[in-house]
N, C-alpha and C positions, 0 to 999 in steps of 0.2 A: 358547832356548825361543821358541816362537811364541805370541802372544796374539791372539785375535780376539774382538771384542765385537760381538755381534749385537743390534741394537736392536729390541726388540719391546715388548709391554706390560710385560714384565719382562725386563731385559737378561740375555742369556746370555753367559757368559765362557768361551771355549774356550782352554785352555792345554795345550800339549804340548811334549815334548822335540823339538828340531829334527830329530834323526835318525829319528824315527818317522813323519814325514809321508808319506802315501801307502801305508803298510803295513797289512796286515790280519793279525790273530791269531785263531785259533780253538782252542777247548778244549771238547770235548763239544758241547753245544748252545749254548754261549756264543761270541760273536764281538765282537771289538774292531776296528773299521774306522776308521782315522785318515785320514779324507778331507781332501784339500787344501781343498775347497770350504767345509768347516766349520772346520777348525783353522788353516789357513795364513793368518794375518793378518799382523801385523808381528813381525819377529824382534827380541827385546829382551833386555837384560841381566837377570841375576838380580835386581839391585837394582830395576830398573824393574818387573819382574813382581811383586815383593813389594808395591810401592806400588800397582799396579793391583789386586791382591788386597785390600789394606786399604781402598782407596777403594770398590771395587765391593761388598764385603761390607756396607758401610754403606748401599748402595742396594738391598739385598735382592735382589741378582742371583743367578742360578742359575749354578753352575760345573760344567764338565766338564773334568777334569784328568787327563792321561795322561803316564806316563813317570816314571823314577826321579828326575830332577832336578826336574821339575814338582811331583810329590807331596811330595818332600822340602821344597821351598820352601813349599808350602801348610802342611805340618806345622810348619815353623819359624815361620811367620806366625801359626799358631794357628787357621786356618779349618777344618782337619780334624784328626781324631785317628787314631791307628794302626788302630783297629778300623773306621774308615771307608774303609780302603784295601782293595781287592780286586785279584786278579791273574788275568790270562788269559795263558797261556804265559809266565809270569814277568814280564809287563809290568804294573806297578801302575797303577791308575786310581781315581779318586774322583769321585763326583757330590755336589753340594751343592744341595739344593732348599730354598729358603727359603719 
């Protein structure tokens, strides 16, 4: 998985499955564009991503999470729930706005 922490007045944490970088998915009027410039930060292990999620949720960060592995990790950590996951062309994603 890739994690990219964008420092702004409120940190934005972009997390996605490694195999989705650079891909675009469309379904009706909805689009999921996994741009390298936003999502491709550092490739990390599942364990490290879990720790980043736990640390950044304490900082009231905003999260943008895309992919099976990434959303499953967020579910396991408890920062999202099943009803917070949407799909476009079968690709799960979740947004957390604090």
